[in-house]
C-alpha positions in Angstrom: 85.3 -12.7 -97.1 82.1 -10.9 -97.8 82.9 -8.1 -95.3 86.1 -7.4 -97.3 84.1 -7.4 -100.5 81.7 -4.9 -99.0 84.6 -2.7 -97.9 86.0 -2.8 -101.4 82.7 -1.8 -102.9 82.4 1.1 -100.4 85.8 2.3 -101.7 84.5 2.1 -105.3 81.6 4.3 -104.3 83.8 6.8 -102.5 86.1 6.9 -105.6 83.1 7.5 -107.8 82.0 10.4 -105.6 85.5 11.9 -105.6 85.6 11.6 -109.4 82.3 13.4 -109.8 83.5 16.1 -107.4 86.8 16.5 -109.3 84.9 17.0 -112.6 83.2 20.0 -111.1 86.2 21.3 -109.1 88.8 21.0 -111.8 86.5 21.6 -114.8 87.3 18.2 -116.3 85.7 16.5 -119.2 82.1 15.2 -118.7 82.8 11.6 -119.4 84.8 11.4 -116.1 81.5 12.1 -114.3 80.0 9.1 -116.2 82.9 6.9 -115.0 82.2 8.1 -111.4 78.5 7.4 -111.8 79.3 3.9 -113.1 81.5 3.2 -110.1 78.8 4.3 -107.7 76.2 2.1 -109.4 78.5 -0.8 -109.6 79.4 -0.5 -105.9 75.8 -0.2 -104.8 74.7 -3.2 -106.9 77.5 -5.4 -105.6 76.7 -4.4 -102.0 73.1 -5.2 -102.6 74.1 -8.7 -103.9 76.3 -9.4 -100.9 73.7 -8.3 -98.3 70.9 -10.1 -100.1 72.7 -13.4 -99.7 73.5 -12.8 -96.1 69.9 -12.4 -94.8 68.2 -15.3 -93.1 65.3 -15.4 -95.6 67.5 -15.5 -98.6 67.5 -18.4 -101.1 71.2 -19.2 -100.3 70.3 -19.5 -96.6 67.4 -21.8 -97.3 69.5 -24.0 -99.6 72.1 -24.3 -96.9 69.5 -25.3 -94.3 68.2 -28.0 -96.7 71.7 -29.3 -97.3 72.3 -29.5 -93.6 69.1 -31.5 -93.1 70.0 -33.9 -95.9 73.5 -34.4 -94.3 71.9 -35.1 -90.9 69.5 -37.7 -92.5 72.4 -39.4 -94.3 74.4 -39.6 -91.1 71.4 -41.1 -89.3 71.1 -43.8 -91.9 74.7 -44.9 -91.4 
């Protein structure tokens, strides 16, 4: 699921870049460039969040390991 999310965010970044390029190419209003910058920032931040949780040293990974250890201990007691 997270790979699909990252792909979606890459599309947001590309659309933001195309929007900024269109502002200069077609002499559009300046606020469209701000929309493009917003899409780029949004995409980069969401990609950062997705990749942060995927690394081995992340908090999510550590909590998952702790949960697995607790489950193993509980199964041992049964």
